[in-house]
N, C-alpha and C positions, 0 to 999 in steps of 0.2 A: 504494500500500500504506500502510495506517495502522498505526502502531506502537502497541501496547497496553502498559500501560493508557493510554487517551486522557485528555486533560484532563477530559472529561465523566466518565469512569470514576473520576477522582480527586476529583470533586465540583465542578469548575470550570464556570462558565457566564458568559455576558455579560449583565450587568444591563441593564434598560431605561435609556434616556438620562436619565429623570427621577429615577433613583436618586441619592442624595447624592454630589456630586463632591468629591474632594480638590482637583482642579485641571482646567484645560483646557490642552491643548497646541496650539500654533500654529507655523507656519513662515512667518516674515514675508516678504511678497512682494518680489521683486527681479528677477524674470525679465521683461524688457521684451517678449520674444516672446509671453508669455501675454496681454499687454494692449498689442498693437502700436499705437504712437502715442498711447497713452492711460493709461499706467501712473501718471503723476503725478496723474491725476484720482481715483484710487481711495483714496488714503491718508486723506482726511478721513473717509470712511465706515468704512474699516478701523480707523483709530485710535479712532473712536467705539465700534466693536464691542469693542475691547480695553478701553477705558475702562469700558464698561458691565459687562463681565465682571469687571474688578478690583473692582467694588463688591460682588461676592458670592462670589468665589473667587480662588484663586491662578491666575495665568496664566504658563505656561512658553512661552518664545518662542525658536525656533531661528533663528539668524542666521549669516551667512557667516563673519564675522571681527570683530576688535576695532573696526575702523572702522565697520562696519555697526551694531554694538551701540551705539556712542556716538551715531550718528545717530538710531537708532530710540528710544533712551532719551530724547533731547531732544525728539523728536516726540511721544512719549507724555506727557512732562512738560508740553509745551505744550498737549496735549489734555486736561489735568487728570486723567489716569489716576491711580489710587491705587497709586503706585509701590512701596509696601511689599509689594504682592501681585504684583509682576512679577519673574520670574526669567529671565535670559537664558542661553542655551546656544549655544556656538559649534559648532553641529552644521550644517555646510553642506548645503544642499539644491539640487536643480535647480529646484524650483518651490514653490508655497505651499499645495498641496492636502494638508494634513496628515490629513484624513479618510482618504485613500487610501494615503499612504506611511507614515503613523504606525502604531503597533501597535494591536491590539485589546486592551483591558484586561479581565481576568476577575476575578470574585470566586469564593470557595469556599463552597458551601452546607454543608459538613461542618465546616469550621474557621473560626470567626469571625475576621475580620481578615486571612485569608490571601488573597493576590492573585497573579496571574501575568499575562503578556502573550503575545500571539500575533504572531509575525513571519511574516506571509503574504508570499509572493513578490509583487513589484510590477514590472510591465512597461510602465507609462505607458499604460494603457488600450489594450493591444494593440500596443505598440511605436510609438505615434504621436509620442512626444517623447523627448528624452534623460532618463535616469532613474538613472544610475549612483550619484549621490549620495543620491538619495531612498531607494534600497534599504538604505542603512546606518542610517537613522534609528531603526528599532525596536531594533537592537542597541545603539546609543548611548543610547537611553532606558532600555533594560534595564540597561546598565552603571551609568547614573546613579542609577536607582531601587533597584537591587539585587534586582529582582523576577526570578523564574525565567521563562524564555522557552521557548515551544513553537514549533517550526518545521514546519509541514505540508508545505512545499515544493510548494505549488500557488499560482497567481495568484488573489488575492482582494483586493477593495477595500472599504474601510469604507462608502463610499457606495452599494455594491451590495446592502447588506442592512440590515434594521431588525428589532429584537427587542423583545419586551415583558417579558423577564425571567421569563416563566412557561412557557417551552418552545416559543414560537412565533417564527417568522422569516419576514419578507417579502423577496422578491427578484424578479428578472425573468429570463425566458428569454433576452431579447435581449442581456443582458449576460453572465450566467454560462454560458450555453450557446454563446456566440460562440466560434468556433474560434481567434480571436486571443488567447484567454486560456489555456485548457487543452485543446488539441486532442486529447489522448490520453485524456481522461476522459469517461465517459458521464454522463448526468444522474444516474444512480444513484450513481456514484462521487463526484460533487460533493455530493450530498445526504449521503453518508456523512461527508465532511469537514465539512460544515456542522454536522451533529449532534455530531461528535466534538470539534470545536474551539470551537464557540460554545455547546455544552451545551444544544442545543435538541432537540425531538422532532418538531415539526410544521412543515413548510415550505409556505408559501403562495406559489405561483408566479403572477406577473403576466406580461403579454406584452411589449409594446413601450414604449419611452420617448418623450419629447417631442422635437419638432423642434429641431435645433441642439445636442443633447447629444452631445459627442464621446466620452462614456464608453460609448456603445452602450446607454444606457437605465438609468442608476442609479435605484434605487427611491426615493432621497431627494429626487428631483424629482417623485415620483408619489404615493406612499402612505406614511403613517407611523403607527405606533402612538402614540396620545396617552394611552392607559390600557391596562390589561391586556386589556380586551375592546372597545376602541374604536379604529377605524382612520379616519384622515382621508385623503381621496383627492382629487387634483386633477381638476377637471371643466372642460372647455371648453364654454361655452354656445352659441357660434356654430357652427351646423352646417356652415358653409362653411369653417371653420378647419381646417387640416391636422392639428391635434391632437385634433379632435373624436372621430374614430372610434377611435384607439388608446386614448384615455382612457375612452371608453364601454365598450370591450372589457375594460379592466381593472376598471371598476366592476362589470360583469357577473360577472367572476370573483370579486370580493370578495363580492358578494351571494349567491354560491353556496358560499363557503368555510366551513370549520368550524375552530374553535380546538382546541388540544391538549386542552381540557376537554370537547370535544364540542359546545360551544355555538356559535351563530352570532354573529360580532362585530357590534357596532353600527357602521354605516358613515356617516361624516359627509362631505358633499360640500364641497370647498373650491374656489372659483372660480379660474380662471387670470387672471393680469393681462392687460391689453391687450398685443398683440405688441410686443416690444422689438426693434428692428432697427437695426443699425449697419453702415455700409458695405455695405448691401444684403444683410446676413446676418441671418437670424432667430436670435435668441439664446434659450437655454433658461431663460427667466424663469419662475419658479414660486414660489408662496408655501409650498410643501411643504418648501422647503429651509431651514426654521427650525432653530434650535439651542436645546435645552433645557438650562439651567444651574440653579444653585441659586436657586430662587425666581423665575426669569425665563424667558421664552421670547422669543428675539430672532429676528424674522422679516424677510425682505427686502421692501422696498417699491419701487415702480416708477413713482411719480408718475402714478398713474391712479386712477380711481374705485373700483376693486375693492380698493385698499389698505385702505380703511376696512371694507369687507365682510369681508375676510380677518381683520382685527384682531378684529372682533366674534365671528367663528366660533372663532378661537383662544381668545378669552376664555371662551367657553362650554366649550371642551375642557379648559382649564386653569384651573379656578376658584381654585386656590391660588397661581397664578403671576401675576406682572405681565407683560403683553404689551408688548414694545418693538419698534417698527418702525424700521429704519434703511435709508436709501436705498441700493439696490443697482443702480441704473441703469447706473453706470459699472463696478462690480465684475463684473456679469454678462457684460461683454465678454470676461472671462477664461473664460467658459463654466461658471461655478460661483458659489455664494454662500456664506453664512455657515456652513451645515452642512458643505459641502465643505471649508471652510477650517479646521475645528476638529476636535479629538478629545478626548472626555471621559475623565478618569481618575477612576474611582469610588473611594470610601473603603472 
């Protein structure tokens, strides 16, 4: 049951990621179980990610406690981060995936400068991992910012959707219709919540995600809005690769879809990187897991030939942004990359 008036009724909507940011929220990695035997290898790339962000906007970082704050502060200082743009919060988390346990920030189309946030329920991608601390993060951020908070009381993850700020939303059936999220809700019920709390009108459903993705198919590894009417989508060119068929099926859906304005979006194909395998496990490496911040697009690279091709394609998609590639070969062992790790706070 959705309580009215909804956020959408009140004029709230989620803006596109390229809208001007006040800040980016992160939860600094600390859970060794997410990068078993390898967590120490991720910090050079992760700290470079933060350094790059601090050059263009404020970065809020959730840490466990005072000791962790001191350690991270020194690491970022050593990485030449612009520390005046870093703010620490002793908001403990189970894990680092702020895209999913952080709140969704909304703007108001009726009142300039009015913002709110959405505290979706979080169950660690269908109860796969501990999450009791992660569920508290939206409330802690709401208290810190003083922003009003809406609570839909259904499971939803930030990486499972993407919006263009003009009434359109991308998502996948494999994730949002998975019974490990909201088993008592129908597809129609879920669409009602998406419209009410993200302020959208049109929902574009894709099918399955890529191999190795423990989120059951987050769309931020597959297809992303790069403009109001342009969608970039991951394509596997090797017909013998296990990602080939599901990505072709998603491409077919995109080529048949329509936007809220009735027009067909332009579809840009983005190659997949070469397979990244660690301990005989295929990891969900994808260039679509990029993060758009103020004047920059930070995308994951994987030490393969397609890194350069992906950079050129993203440069075409974002002519007013600088494209910055950061190695994610070790980070992806955690089964996510820079978009999964971050949450934008619009102005």
